[in-house]
All heavy atoms as a GROMACS GRO file, in nm:
protein
  500
    1MET      N    1  -5.984   0.840  -2.154
    1MET     CA    2  -5.971   0.721  -2.072
    1MET      C    3  -5.852   0.641  -2.123
    1MET      O    4  -5.841   0.609  -2.240
    1MET     CB    5  -6.099   0.638  -2.080
    1MET     CG    6  -6.093   0.514  -1.997
    1MET     SD    7  -6.257   0.442  -1.981
    1MET     CE    8  -6.240   0.298  -2.079
    2SER      N    9  -5.762   0.608  -2.034
    2SER     CA   10  -5.643   0.532  -2.070
    2SER      C   11  -5.658   0.391  -2.013
    2SER      O   12  -5.696   0.373  -1.899
    2SER     CB   13  -5.519   0.599  -2.013
    2SER     OG   14  -5.406   0.522  -2.043
    3GLN      N   15  -5.625   0.294  -2.097
    3GLN     CA   16  -5.640   0.156  -2.054
    3GLN      C   17  -5.519   0.078  -2.101
    3GLN      O   18  -5.479   0.087  -2.216
    3GLN     CB   19  -5.767   0.098  -2.114
    3GLN     CG   20  -5.797  -0.042  -2.072
    3GLN     CD   21  -5.927  -0.094  -2.136
    3GLN    OE1   22  -5.982  -0.032  -2.224
    3GLN    NE2   23  -5.972  -0.208  -2.091
    4VAL      N   24  -5.461   0.000  -2.013
    4VAL     CA   25  -5.347  -0.084  -2.047
    4VAL      C   26  -5.385  -0.228  -2.017
    4VAL      O   27  -5.434  -0.259  -1.909
    4VAL     CB   28  -5.222  -0.046  -1.966
    4VAL    CG1   29  -5.108  -0.140  -1.997
    4VAL    CG2   30  -5.181   0.097  -1.996
    5ILE      N   31  -5.364  -0.314  -2.115
    5ILE     CA   32  -5.395  -0.456  -2.098
    5ILE      C   33  -5.263  -0.533  -2.105
    5ILE      O   34  -5.193  -0.526  -2.205
    5ILE     CB   35  -5.490  -0.505  -2.208
    5ILE    CG1   36  -5.620  -0.426  -2.203
    5ILE    CG2   37  -5.517  -0.654  -2.193
    5ILE    CD1   38  -5.710  -0.449  -2.321
    6VAL      N   39  -5.229  -0.602  -1.999
    6VAL     CA   40  -5.108  -0.682  -1.995
    6VAL      C   41  -5.150  -0.826  -1.968
    6VAL      O   42  -5.219  -0.853  -1.871
    6VAL     CB   43  -5.010  -0.633  -1.888
    6VAL    CG1   44  -4.886  -0.720  -1.885
    6VAL    CG2   45  -4.973  -0.488  -1.912
    7VAL      N   46  -5.109  -0.915  -2.056
    7VAL     CA   47  -5.154  -1.054  -2.048
    7VAL      C   48  -5.032  -1.145  -2.061
    7VAL      O   49  -4.941  -1.117  -2.136
    7VAL     CB   50  -5.254  -1.084  -2.162
    7VAL    CG1   51  -5.303  -1.227  -2.152
    7VAL    CG2   52  -5.369  -0.986  -2.159
    8HIS      N   53  -5.034  -1.254  -1.988
    8HIS     CA   54  -4.929  -1.354  -2.002
    8HIS      C   55  -4.990  -1.485  -2.052
    8HIS      O   56  -5.082  -1.539  -1.991
    8HIS     CB   57  -4.860  -1.381  -1.868
    8HIS     CG   58  -4.758  -1.490  -1.876
    8HIS    ND1   59  -4.638  -1.473  -1.941
    8HIS    CD2   60  -4.760  -1.616  -1.831
    8HIS    CE1   61  -4.571  -1.586  -1.935
    8HIS    NE2   62  -4.642  -1.674  -1.869
    9PHE      N   63  -4.940  -1.532  -2.166
    9PHE     CA   64  -4.982  -1.660  -2.222
    9PHE      C   65  -4.861  -1.754  -2.214
    9PHE      O   66  -4.766  -1.738  -2.290
    9PHE     CB   67  -5.026  -1.647  -2.367
    9PHE     CG   68  -5.148  -1.561  -2.385
    9PHE    CD1   69  -5.138  -1.436  -2.441
    9PHE    CD2   70  -5.272  -1.607  -2.346
    9PHE    CE1   71  -5.249  -1.356  -2.459
    9PHE    CE2   72  -5.385  -1.529  -2.364
    9PHE     CZ   73  -5.373  -1.403  -2.419
   10ALA      N   74  -4.866  -1.848  -2.125
   10ALA     CA   75  -4.751  -1.937  -2.105
   10ALA      C   76  -4.719  -2.020  -2.229
   10ALA      O   77  -4.605  -2.058  -2.251
   10ALA     CB   78  -4.776  -2.028  -1.986
   11ASP      N   79  -4.817  -2.048  -2.312
   11ASP     CA   80  -4.796  -2.132  -2.430
   11ASP      C   81  -4.740  -2.055  -2.549
   11ASP      O   82  -4.699  -2.117  -2.647
   11ASP     CB   83  -4.928  -2.198  -2.471
   11ASP     CG   84  -4.980  -2.293  -2.364
   11ASP    OD1   85  -4.899  -2.340  -2.283
   11ASP    OD2   86  -5.101  -2.319  -2.363
   12PHE      N   87  -4.740  -1.921  -2.545
   12PHE     CA   88  -4.691  -1.841  -2.657
   12PHE      C   89  -4.550  -1.794  -2.629
   12PHE      O   90  -4.514  -1.760  -2.517
   12PHE     CB   91  -4.781  -1.720  -2.681
   12PHE     CG   92  -4.914  -1.754  -2.738
   12PHE    CD1   93  -5.029  -1.735  -2.665
   12PHE    CD2   94  -4.925  -1.805  -2.867
   12PHE    CE1   95  -5.154  -1.767  -2.717
   12PHE    CE2   96  -5.049  -1.836  -2.920
   12PHE     CZ   97  -5.163  -1.818  -2.845
   13HIS      N   98  -4.472  -1.791  -2.734
   13HIS     CA   99  -4.333  -1.747  -2.726
   13HIS      C  100  -4.313  -1.639  -2.831
   13HIS      O  101  -4.322  -1.666  -2.950
   13HIS     CB  102  -4.240  -1.866  -2.750
   13HIS     CG  103  -4.096  -1.830  -2.748
   13HIS    ND1  104  -4.023  -1.829  -2.631
   13HIS    CD2  105  -4.011  -1.795  -2.845
   13HIS    CE1  106  -3.900  -1.795  -2.658
   13HIS    NE2  107  -3.890  -1.774  -2.788
   14PHE      N  108  -4.291  -1.515  -2.788
   14PHE     CA  109  -4.270  -1.404  -2.880
   14PHE      C  110  -4.125  -1.358  -2.873
   14PHE      O  111  -4.074  -1.330  -2.765
   14PHE     CB  112  -4.361  -1.286  -2.844
   14PHE     CG  113  -4.506  -1.313  -2.865
   14PHE    CD1  114  -4.585  -1.356  -2.759
   14PHE    CD2  115  -4.565  -1.296  -2.988
   14PHE    CE1  116  -4.721  -1.380  -2.778
   14PHE    CE2  117  -4.700  -1.319  -3.007
   14PHE     CZ  118  -4.778  -1.362  -2.902
   15ASP      N  119  -4.059  -1.351  -2.988
   15ASP     CA  120  -3.925  -1.295  -2.998
   15ASP      C  121  -3.935  -1.158  -3.062
   15ASP      O  122  -3.995  -1.145  -3.169
   15ASP     CB  123  -3.833  -1.383  -3.084
   15ASP     CG  124  -3.801  -1.515  -3.017
   15ASP    OD1  125  -3.719  -1.515  -2.925
   15ASP    OD2  126  -3.860  -1.615  -3.059
   16TYR      N  127  -3.879  -1.057  -2.999
   16TYR     CA  128  -3.878  -0.922  -3.053
   16TYR      C  129  -3.735  -0.890  -3.096
   16TYR      O  130  -3.642  -0.895  -3.015
   16TYR     CB  131  -3.925  -0.822  -2.949
   16TYR     CG  132  -4.071  -0.835  -2.917
   16TYR    CD1  133  -4.115  -0.921  -2.817
   16TYR    CD2  134  -4.166  -0.763  -2.988
   16TYR    CE1  135  -4.250  -0.934  -2.788
   16TYR    CE2  136  -4.300  -0.776  -2.960
   16TYR     CZ  137  -4.341  -0.861  -2.860
   16TYR     OH  138  -4.475  -0.873  -2.832
   17TYR      N  139  -3.717  -0.857  -3.224
   17TYR     CA  140  -3.586  -0.826  -3.280
   17TYR      C  141  -3.576  -0.676  -3.307
   17TYR      O  142  -3.673  -0.611  -3.343
   17TYR     CB  143  -3.565  -0.902  -3.411
   17TYR     CG  144  -3.546  -1.050  -3.389
   17TYR    CD1  145  -3.655  -1.135  -3.376
   17TYR    CD2  146  -3.419  -1.104  -3.378
   17TYR    CE1  147  -3.637  -1.271  -3.353
   17TYR    CE2  148  -3.400  -1.240  -3.356
   17TYR     CZ  149  -3.510  -1.322  -3.344
   17TYR     OH  150  -3.494  -1.455  -3.322
   18SER      N  151  -3.455  -0.623  -3.288
   18SER     CA  152  -3.430  -0.481  -3.311
   18SER      C  153  -3.331  -0.464  -3.425
   18SER      O  154  -3.232  -0.537  -3.433
   18SER     CB  155  -3.371  -0.415  -3.185
   18SER     OG  156  -3.461  -0.424  -3.080
   19ILE      N  157  -3.358  -0.366  -3.509
   19ILE     CA  158  -3.262  -0.328  -3.614
   19ILE      C  159  -3.199  -0.198  -3.568
   19ILE      O  160  -3.267  -0.095  -3.558
   19ILE     CB  161  -3.331  -0.312  -3.750
   19ILE    CG1  162  -3.388  -0.446  -3.794
   19ILE    CG2  163  -3.234  -0.256  -3.853
   19ILE    CD1  164  -3.466  -0.442  -3.922
   20ILE      N  165  -3.070  -0.203  -3.538
   20ILE     CA  166  -2.998  -0.087  -3.486
   20ILE      C  167  -2.890  -0.050  -3.586
   20ILE      O  168  -2.787  -0.118  -3.596
   20ILE     CB  169  -2.939  -0.117  -3.347
   20ILE    CG1  170  -3.052  -0.160  -3.252
   20ILE    CG2  171  -2.863   0.004  -3.295
   20ILE    CD1  172  -3.004  -0.207  -3.117
   21PRO      N  173  -2.913   0.056  -3.663
   21PRO     CA  174  -2.814   0.096  -3.764
   21PRO      C  175  -2.700   0.176  -3.702
   21PRO      O  176  -2.714   0.240  -3.598
   21PRO     CB  177  -2.895   0.184  -3.859
   21PRO     CG  178  -3.002   0.243  -3.774
   21PRO     CD  179  -3.033   0.139  -3.669
   22HIS      N  180  -2.585   0.171  -3.770
   22HIS     CA  181  -2.470   0.254  -3.734
   22HIS      C  182  -2.504   0.398  -3.770
   22HIS      O  183  -2.577   0.423  -3.866
   22HIS     CB  184  -2.345   0.206  -3.810
   22HIS     CG  185  -2.220   0.268  -3.760
   22HIS    ND1  186  -2.178   0.392  -3.799
   22HIS    CD2  187  -2.126   0.221  -3.674
   22HIS    CE1  188  -2.064   0.422  -3.740
   22HIS    NE2  189  -2.031   0.318  -3.663
   23GLN      N  190  -2.452   0.495  -3.696
   23GLN     CA  191  -2.486   0.635  -3.721
   23GLN      C  192  -2.435   0.687  -3.854
   23GLN      O  193  -2.502   0.768  -3.919
   23GLN     CB  194  -2.431   0.724  -3.610
   23GLN     CG  195  -2.512   0.721  -3.484
   23GLN     CD  196  -2.462   0.823  -3.384
   23GLN    OE1  197  -2.344   0.855  -3.380
   23GLN    NE2  198  -2.553   0.873  -3.303
   24THR      N  199  -2.318   0.643  -3.897
   24THR     CA  200  -2.256   0.702  -4.016
   24THR      C  201  -2.225   0.602  -4.126
   24THR      O  202  -2.196   0.642  -4.238
   24THR     CB  203  -2.126   0.776  -3.978
   24THR    OG1  204  -2.036   0.683  -3.917
   24THR    CG2  205  -2.155   0.891  -3.883
   25LYS      N  206  -2.228   0.474  -4.098
   25LYS     CA  207  -2.192   0.373  -4.197
   25LYS      C  208  -2.313   0.288  -4.232
   25LYS      O  209  -2.412   0.284  -4.160
   25LYS     CB  210  -2.081   0.281  -4.142
   25LYS     CG  211  -1.954   0.355  -4.108
   25LYS     CD  212  -1.853   0.260  -4.049
   25LYS     CE  213  -1.728   0.334  -4.007
   25LYS     NZ  214  -1.631   0.245  -3.944
   26SER      N  215  -2.305   0.218  -4.342
   26SER     CA  216  -2.412   0.126  -4.384
   26SER      C  217  -2.392  -0.009  -4.315
   26SER      O  218  -2.359  -0.108  -4.378
   26SER     CB  219  -2.412   0.109  -4.536
   26SER     OG  220  -2.441   0.230  -4.598
   27GLN      N  221  -2.412  -0.009  -4.184
   27GLN     CA  222  -2.392  -0.130  -4.105
   27GLN      C  223  -2.504  -0.143  -4.002
   27GLN      O  224  -2.564  -0.044  -3.961
   27GLN     CB  225  -2.257  -0.124  -4.031
   27GLN     CG  226  -2.137  -0.120  -4.123
   27GLN     CD  227  -2.008  -0.106  -4.044
   27GLN    OE1  228  -2.007  -0.075  -3.924
   27GLN    NE2  229  -1.896  -0.129  -4.112
   28LEU      N  230  -2.528  -0.266  -3.960
   28LEU     CA  231  -2.625  -0.296  -3.855
   28LEU      C  232  -2.554  -0.367  -3.741
   28LEU      O  233  -2.455  -0.436  -3.762
   28LEU     CB  234  -2.735  -0.390  -3.905
   28LEU     CG  235  -2.826  -0.340  -4.014
   28LEU    CD1  236  -2.920  -0.452  -4.058
   28LEU    CD2  237  -2.905  -0.220  -3.967
   29LEU      N  238  -2.608  -0.353  -3.620
   29LEU     CA  239  -2.555  -0.426  -3.506
   29LEU      C  240  -2.598  -0.572  -3.516
   29LEU      O  241  -2.717  -0.602  -3.530
   29LEU     CB  242  -2.606  -0.366  -3.375
   29LEU     CG  243  -2.564  -0.439  -3.248
   29LEU    CD1  244  -2.412  -0.434  -3.231
   29LEU    CD2  245  -2.634  -0.382  -3.127
   30MET      N  246  -2.502  -0.663  -3.513
   30MET     CA  247  -2.529  -0.806  -3.515
   30MET      C  248  -2.455  -0.868  -3.395
   30MET      O  249  -2.348  -0.822  -3.358
   30MET     CB  250  -2.478  -0.870  -3.644
   30MET     CG  251  -2.545  -0.818  -3.770
   30MET     SD  252  -2.718  -0.863  -3.784
   30MET     CE  253  -2.705  -1.037  -3.818
   31LEU      N  254  -2.514  -0.970  -3.337
   31LEU     CA  255  -2.455  -1.037  -3.222
   31LEU      C  256  -2.414  -1.179  -3.259
   31LEU      O  257  -2.490  -1.251  -3.324
   31LEU     CB  258  -2.555  -1.041  -3.106
   31LEU     CG  259  -2.608  -0.904  -3.060
   31LEU    CD1  260  -2.716  -0.924  -2.955
   31LEU    CD2  261  -2.497  -0.817  -3.008
   32ALA      N  262  -2.296  -1.219  -3.215
   32ALA     CA  263  -2.247  -1.355  -3.242
   32ALA      C  264  -2.308  -1.452  -3.141
   32ALA      O  265  -2.314  -1.424  -3.022
   32ALA     CB  266  -2.095  -1.358  -3.232
   33THR      N  267  -2.358  -1.564  -3.193
   33THR     CA  268  -2.410  -1.672  -3.108
   33THR      C  269  -2.340  -1.801  -3.148
   33THR      O  270  -2.266  -1.805  -3.245
   33THR     CB  271  -2.563  -1.689  -3.124
   33THR    OG1  272  -2.591  -1.738  -3.254
   33THR    CG2  273  -2.635  -1.558  -3.102
   34GLU      N  274  -2.368  -1.907  -3.076
   34GLU     CA  275  -2.307  -2.036  -3.112
   34GLU      C  276  -2.362  -2.091  -3.243
   34GLU      O  277  -2.301  -2.177  -3.305
   34GLU     CB  278  -2.326  -2.137  -2.999
   34GLU     CG  279  -2.470  -2.163  -2.964
   34GLU     CD  280  -2.485  -2.249  -2.841
   34GLU    OE1  281  -2.405  -2.234  -2.746
   34GLU    OE2  282  -2.577  -2.332  -2.839
   35ASN      N  283  -2.478  -2.039  -3.287
   35ASN     CA  284  -2.538  -2.084  -3.413
   35ASN      C  285  -2.516  -1.987  -3.529
   35ASN      O  286  -2.572  -2.005  -3.636
   35ASN     CB  287  -2.689  -2.104  -3.395
   35ASN     CG  288  -2.720  -2.213  -3.295
   35ASN    OD1  289  -2.650  -2.313  -3.289
   35ASN    ND2  290  -2.822  -2.192  -3.215
   36GLY      N  291  -2.438  -1.883  -3.506
   36GLY     CA  292  -2.413  -1.784  -3.611
   36GLY      C  293  -2.445  -1.644  -3.562
   36GLY      O  294  -2.439  -1.615  -3.443
   37TRP      N  295  -2.479  -1.555  -3.654
   37TRP     CA  296  -2.506  -1.415  -3.622
   37TRP      C  297  -2.656  -1.390  -3.612
   37TRP      O  298  -2.734  -1.452  -3.683
   37TRP     CB  299  -2.446  -1.325  -3.730
   37TRP     CG  300  -2.296  -1.330  -3.730
   37TRP    CD1  301  -2.218  -1.415  -3.803
   37TRP    CD2  302  -2.209  -1.251  -3.653
   37TRP    NE1  303  -2.085  -1.392  -3.775
   37TRP    CE2  304  -2.078  -1.291  -3.683
   37TRP    CE3  305  -2.228  -1.149  -3.561
   37TRP    CZ2  306  -1.966  -1.233  -3.624
   37TRP    CZ3  307  -2.116  -1.090  -3.503
   37TRP    CH2  308  -1.987  -1.132  -3.534
   38THR      N  309  -2.695  -1.296  -3.526
   38THR     CA  310  -2.836  -1.262  -3.509
   38THR      C  311  -2.850  -1.114  -3.476
   38THR      O  312  -2.755  -1.051  -3.428
   38THR     CB  313  -2.902  -1.348  -3.399
   38THR    OG1  314  -3.041  -1.320  -3.395
   38THR    CG2  315  -2.842  -1.320  -3.262
   39LEU      N  316  -2.968  -1.062  -3.500
   39LEU     CA  317  -3.001  -0.927  -3.456
   39LEU      C  318  -3.022  -0.930  -3.305
   39LEU      O  319  -3.058  -1.034  -3.248
   39LEU     CB  320  -3.130  -0.879  -3.524
   39LEU     CG  321  -3.124  -0.852  -3.673
   39LEU    CD1  322  -3.265  -0.833  -3.728
   39LEU    CD2  323  -3.038  -0.731  -3.703
   40PRO      N  324  -3.003  -0.815  -3.238
   40PRO     CA  325  -3.036  -0.810  -3.095
   40PRO      C  326  -3.184  -0.842  -3.076
   40PRO      O  327  -3.269  -0.797  -3.153
   40PRO     CB  328  -3.007  -0.665  -3.056
   40PRO     CG  329  -2.922  -0.610  -3.165
   40PRO     CD  330  -2.952  -0.688  -3.287
   41HIS      N  331  -3.214  -0.922  -2.975
   41HIS     CA  332  -3.354  -0.959  -2.953
   41HIS      C  333  -3.378  -0.993  -2.806
   41HIS      O  334  -3.285  -1.010  -2.728
   41HIS     CB  335  -3.394  -1.078  -3.040
   41HIS     CG  336  -3.322  -1.204  -3.008
   41HIS    ND1  337  -3.194  -1.230  -3.051
   41HIS    CD2  338  -3.359  -1.310  -2.935
   41HIS    CE1  339  -3.157  -1.348  -3.007
   41HIS    NE2  340  -3.255  -1.399  -2.934
   42PHE      N  341  -3.506  -0.998  -2.770
   42PHE     CA  342  -3.545  -1.036  -2.635
   42PHE      C  343  -3.679  -1.106  -2.640
   42PHE      O  344  -3.754  -1.096  -2.735
   42PHE     CB  345  -3.550  -0.914  -2.541
   42PHE     CG  346  -3.656  -0.814  -2.576
   42PHE    CD1  347  -3.779  -0.816  -2.514
   42PHE    CD2  348  -3.632  -0.717  -2.672
   42PHE    CE1  349  -3.878  -0.724  -2.546
   42PHE    CE2  350  -3.729  -0.623  -2.705
   42PHE     CZ  351  -3.852  -0.628  -2.643
   43VAL      N  352  -3.708  -1.180  -2.533
   43VAL     CA  353  -3.835  -1.250  -2.518
   43VAL      C  354  -3.901  -1.196  -2.391
   43VAL      O  355  -3.851  -1.221  -2.281
   43VAL     CB  356  -3.814  -1.402  -2.507
   43VAL    CG1  357  -3.947  -1.474  -2.488
   43VAL    CG2  358  -3.740  -1.454  -2.629
   44PRO      N  359  -4.010  -1.120  -2.402
   44PRO     CA  360  -4.072  -1.065  -2.281
   44PRO      C  361  -4.151  -1.170  -2.204
   44PRO      O  362  -4.202  -1.265  -2.263
   44PRO     CB  363  -4.166  -0.957  -2.336
   44PRO     CG  364  -4.203  -1.008  -2.472
   44PRO     CD  365  -4.080  -1.080  -2.523
   45TYR      N  366  -4.161  -1.151  -2.076
   45TYR     CA  367  -4.242  -1.240  -1.993
   45TYR      C  368  -4.390  -1.211  -2.016
   45TYR      O  369  -4.471  -1.302  -2.027
   45TYR     CB  370  -4.206  -1.224  -1.845
   45TYR     CG  371  -4.298  -1.302  -1.755
   45TYR    CD1  372  -4.288  -1.440  -1.746
   45TYR    CD2  373  -4.398  -1.239  -1.682
   45TYR    CE1  374  -4.373  -1.514  -1.665
   45TYR    CE2  375  -4.484  -1.312  -1.601
   45TYR     CZ  376  -4.472  -1.448  -1.593
   45TYR     OH  377  -4.557  -1.519  -1.514
   46GLU      N  378  -4.426  -1.082  -2.020
   46GLU     CA  379  -4.565  -1.042  -2.039
   46GLU      C  380  -4.586  -0.996  -2.182
   46GLU      O  381  -4.496  -0.942  -2.245
   46GLU     CB  382  -4.602  -0.929  -1.943
   46GLU     CG  383  -4.598  -0.972  -1.799
   46GLU     CD  384  -4.627  -0.858  -1.705
   46GLU    OE1  385  -4.604  -0.743  -1.743
   46GLU    OE2  386  -4.671  -0.884  -1.594
   47HIS      N  387  -4.705  -1.018  -2.233
   47HIS     CA  388  -4.740  -0.977  -2.368
   47HIS      C  389  -4.835  -0.859  -2.357
   47HIS      O  390  -4.939  -0.867  -2.291
   47HIS     CB  391  -4.807  -1.091  -2.443
   47HIS     CG  392  -4.727  -1.217  -2.437
   47HIS    ND1  393  -4.603  -1.230  -2.494
   47HIS    CD2  394  -4.751  -1.335  -2.376
   47HIS    CE1  395  -4.556  -1.351  -2.471
   47HIS    NE2  396  -4.643  -1.417  -2.399
   48HIS      N  397  -4.797  -0.749  -2.419
   48HIS     CA  398  -4.875  -0.626  -2.406
   48HIS      C  399  -4.952  -0.600  -2.536
   48HIS      O  400  -4.894  -0.588  -2.643
   48HIS     CB  401  -4.782  -0.508  -2.378
   48HIS     CG  402  -4.854  -0.379  -2.366
   48HIS    ND1  403  -4.865  -0.290  -2.469
   48HIS    CD2  404  -4.920  -0.326  -2.263
   48HIS    CE1  405  -4.935  -0.186  -2.430
   48HIS    NE2  406  -4.970  -0.204  -2.305
   49PHE      N  407  -5.081  -0.595  -2.524
   49PHE     CA  408  -5.167  -0.560  -2.637
   49PHE      C  409  -5.227  -0.424  -2.603
   49PHE      O  410  -5.329  -0.416  -2.534
   49PHE     CB  411  -5.276  -0.666  -2.658
   49PHE     CG  412  -5.219  -0.799  -2.692
   49PHE    CD1  413  -5.202  -0.897  -2.596
   49PHE    CD2  414  -5.177  -0.825  -2.821
   49PHE    CE1  415  -5.148  -1.019  -2.628
   49PHE    CE2  416  -5.122  -0.948  -2.854
   49PHE     CZ  417  -5.107  -1.046  -2.757
   50GLY      N  418  -5.160  -0.318  -2.645
   50GLY     CA  419  -5.198  -0.183  -2.607
   50GLY      C  420  -5.328  -0.138  -2.671
   50GLY      O  421  -5.364  -0.180  -2.780
   51VAL      N  422  -5.396  -0.056  -2.600
   51VAL     CA  423  -5.516   0.008  -2.649
   51VAL      C  424  -5.480   0.152  -2.676
   51VAL      O  425  -5.429   0.222  -2.588
   51VAL     CB  426  -5.630  -0.001  -2.544
   51VAL    CG1  427  -5.753   0.073  -2.593
   51VAL    CG2  428  -5.662  -0.146  -2.515
   52VAL      N  429  -5.502   0.198  -2.797
   52VAL     CA  430  -5.462   0.331  -2.838
   52VAL      C  431  -5.585   0.417  -2.860
   52VAL      O  432  -5.678   0.376  -2.928
   52VAL     CB  433  -5.378   0.326  -2.968
   52VAL    CG1  434  -5.337   0.465  -3.010
   52VAL    CG2  435  -5.257   0.238  -2.947
   53GLU      N  436  -5.584   0.535  -2.802
   53GLU     CA  437  -5.692   0.630  -2.822
   53GLU      C  438  -5.645   0.732  -2.925
   53GLU      O  439  -5.536   0.788  -2.914
   53GLU     CB  440  -5.726   0.700  -2.691
   53GLU     CG  441  -5.835   0.802  -2.705
   53GLU     CD  442  -5.863   0.872  -2.573
   53GLU    OE1  443  -5.806   0.834  -2.470
   53GLU    OE2  444  -5.942   0.966  -2.574
   54HIS      N  445  -5.726   0.757  -3.027
   54HIS     CA  446  -5.691   0.852  -3.132
   54HIS      C  447  -5.759   0.985  -3.103
   54HIS      O  448  -5.879   0.989  -3.074
   54HIS     CB  449  -5.735   0.802  -3.268
   54HIS     CG  450  -5.664   0.675  -3.307
   54HIS    ND1  451  -5.536   0.674  -3.355
   54HIS    CD2  452  -5.703   0.546  -3.302
   54HIS    CE1  453  -5.499   0.551  -3.380
   54HIS    NE2  454  -5.597   0.470  -3.347
   55LYS      N  455  -5.682   1.092  -3.111
   55LYS     CA  456  -5.737   1.226  -3.091
   55LYS      C  457  -5.715   1.305  -3.219
   55LYS      O  458  -5.608   1.299  -3.278
   55LYS     CB  459  -5.669   1.294  -2.973
   55LYS     CG  460  -5.698   1.226  -2.842
   55LYS     CD  461  -5.638   1.301  -2.727
   55LYS     CE  462  -5.673   1.230  -2.597
   55LYS     NZ  463  -5.626   1.301  -2.480
   56TYR      N  464  -5.814   1.378  -3.258
   56TYR     CA  465  -5.808   1.457  -3.380
   56TYR      C  466  -5.816   1.603  -3.343
   56TYR      O  467  -5.906   1.645  -3.269
   56TYR     CB  468  -5.920   1.420  -3.476
   56TYR     CG  469  -5.913   1.276  -3.522
   56TYR    CD1  470  -5.987   1.176  -3.459
   56TYR    CD2  471  -5.829   1.241  -3.627
   56TYR    CE1  472  -5.979   1.046  -3.500
   56TYR    CE2  473  -5.821   1.109  -3.669
   56TYR     CZ  474  -5.896   1.014  -3.605
   56TYR     OH  475  -5.887   0.883  -3.647
   57ASN      N  476  -5.722   1.680  -3.393
   57ASN     CA  477  -5.722   1.825  -3.370
   57ASN      C  478  -5.785   1.894  -3.489
   57ASN      O  479  -5.749   1.867  -3.603
   57ASN     CB  480  -5.581   1.878  -3.349
   57ASN     CG  481  -5.518   1.827  -3.222
   57ASN    OD1  482  -5.589   1.804  -3.125
   57ASN    ND2  483  -5.389   1.806  -3.224
   58GLN      N  484  -5.878   1.980  -3.463
   58GLN     CA  485  -5.938   2.058  -3.571
   58GLN      C  486  -5.863   2.189  -3.584
   58GLN      O  487  -5.833   2.254  -3.484
   58GLN     CB  488  -6.086   2.084  -3.544
   58GLN     CG  489  -6.171   1.959  -3.552
   58GLN     CD  490  -6.317   1.990  -3.528
   58GLN    OE1  491  -6.350   2.070  -3.440
   58GLN    NE2  492  -6.403   1.928  -3.605
   59LEU      N  493  -5.831   2.227  -3.705
   59LEU     CA  494  -5.758   2.352  -3.728
   59LEU      C  495  -5.852   2.468  -3.743
   59LEU      O  496  -5.960   2.460  -3.787
   59LEU     CB  497  -5.670   2.338  -3.853
   59LEU     CG  498  -5.564   2.229  -3.844
   59LEU    CD1  499  -5.490   2.218  -3.977
   59LEU    CD2  500  -5.466   2.263  -3.732
   0.00000   0.00000   0.00000
């Protein structure tokens, strides 16, 4: 059984940040803003609290 729960809480503000490394160098992607540098990020409209089903394989 698969179940997806999607909820919107107008009073909550969630920022999701991504760490994106360079393929060959010791560098990360950073974005310039008027307040300085930041990691790439987004604020979703809906908040997803996923339900995960665990399956175990017997050998």
